[in-house]
C-alpha positions, 0 to 999 in steps of 0.5 A: 444477528449476523448473517454469512457473507461472501468472503473473497480472498486473494491467492498470496492471502493463505500463503502468508506467514509472519517471519516474526523475529526474522522479518527486517523490516519489523511492523513494530516500529516505525507506526503508532499502534492504535487499540480498539475499544474493546482492547482498551477496556480489557487493558483498563481492567488487567491487574498486577505489575502487567495490567500497570505497564499496559496503562502507562504504556497507553496514551490517548489523543482526541479520539485516537487511543493508542500505545505510546511510540518510542525511538526503539517502536512499540513499547512491548516490542522486545530486543529479541524482535518478537512481541512481549506481549504476545509472549506473555499472554498470546493475541487475546490480549494484542489489539486488533491492528496487529493480530490483522496486518498485512491483512486487509479485511474489508466488509463492505456488507454485500461481501467481504474481501480479503487481501495484503497489504504490501507494506509487509517484506513477506507480503511484498516478497509473496507478491514478488514471487507470483510476478516472477511465477506469471501467476494471476491474482485470483480470488476464492469465495467462501462463506462464512460470518465475518469476524470484522465489521462493516466498513462502508456507508454506502449501501448502492449494490448497483454501483458496487457491482459495476466498480467490479466489473471495471475493476476486471476490466482494467486489469485485462487492459493491463494484462494486454497492451495497455500500459499501467500509466496509459492515458487510456486509464485516466480517460476513462477515471475522468470519464467515469467520474463524470458520469457520477456527477451528472448522472449518466450511464457509466462507461466500460474501461474497454472502450478507452485507448491510447497511446499516450502515457502519463508525464512523470518526469523529474518536475512531477516526481520531485512534487510527489516527494517533497509535497506528499512522500517525504517527511524529516522523521523518517530518519528515527521510524523509518531510517532505511527509507530515509536512506533511499529519500536522502539519496534521491535529494542528494541526486536530485535536488540541486541538479532539477533546479540548475538543469531540469532537462539534465535530471530527466536525463539522469532519471532515464539513465537510472531506469535503463540501469535498472532494467539490466538488474530487472530485465522483468521491470514492465511487467513488474510495474504493470502486475503492482498496477493490477495488485493497487486496483485490487487493494484499492479500487474499491475505495471509489465506492466511498468518495466516487473520486475515479481520478485521484485513486487512479492516478495514485496507483500510477504515481505510486508505480512510478515513485517506487521504481525510482527507489528501487532504480537509486537503491540498484544503482551501484549494485550487480544484481538485486534479490527477491528479498531486497525487492521485497524490502523496498517495497515494504518500507515504501508502502508505509509512507506512499500513501501520503503521496495522495496530498500531493496529487492535487499539485501535478 
C-alpha cells in the first residue's frame, strides 16, 4: 500500500503551462518518444483504424519501445503543431513522458522532488524571468501519495540528508562571492568523493574558498564540443542548434588548430561583446548553476560521483554562454524569448557533454 510522502516542488513548477502550437521548439521533434509498458499494452488492444496506426507507429529495439521517428518528428505530431493523439483520445492515450515533460519527477522514496527541465522553451523562459526578477528557487512542501514510481535503489537516508545540506550550502556559496566555476566547488567535490571512498567524515562546502577558477579556454571547449556535444544528426533533429554548432565550427575549428592563442582571444572578445547585450551575464551563469544543483546534484545519491556532477555543471554553463555569444555576435539585442529558445535546444543535447569530461 502506498503511503504519503513529502513532495517538494520548485517555485517555477506551478507557473508552467504548455504553449502548444506556439512553442518555437516543439518537444515532439528531435527526440525518440519512449512508450511505458502499460500504455504499450493499451495500444495493442486498441481496435479499429486508430489501433492499426498506433501499432504501425511502434518500434521495439531491445528493452526500449518507442514511436518511430520521422524527419517531421513524432508520427502523431500534426501539421498544426499539435498532438493528433491528444486531440483524438486525450491524455489517457499519451505516453507518460509526453504528459510529464518538462516536469522532472524524482521519487527518492523518503520524499519526492518536482522540478522543470530547461529543455523546454517555456520552462527556460520562466527560469530567465526568475533570474531577472532576482527570485530564489524555493521549494514548497506538501504531502501526498506520489503518482510515479521510486527512481532510486539507494536507501541511505543519512547520506541523502547530507546531500540536501550540501546542496543548500553550495547554493549559499554561489549567492555570495563564490563563482560557479570556482576551484572551491571542485575542491569540495574531490574531498567529498574521497571521504566516501575512505569512509571518513564528509566535508561541508562552506569550509572551501579559492580565488582560482576552473580553466575553460578553447582547448577545453573543443574537447567538450567535438568529443561529446556535437553530432551530425543535429542537422535534421535540431536544425536551430545545428546552426549554432556550425557557427562554432566556422569560428574556432581552423583558428584553434592554426593559432590557439588567437582562438582564445576571439573567445574573450565574444564574451565581452555578450556583456553588452546581456549585462547580467555573470548573475545568469551563477543562477544557471544554482538551478543545475537543484535539478541534478541529487544524482550523486546513485553514483557518489561528486567531482563528475559538479564539473558537468561548470562545463554546461561555459558552453552555454559560448552558444549565446555566437548567436548574439551580430545582433543589437537579445530578447528573453531568444534566450529561452537557445537554452531549450542546448539543454536537449547538453547531457552528452558528460562523455567528454574525462578527457579534459
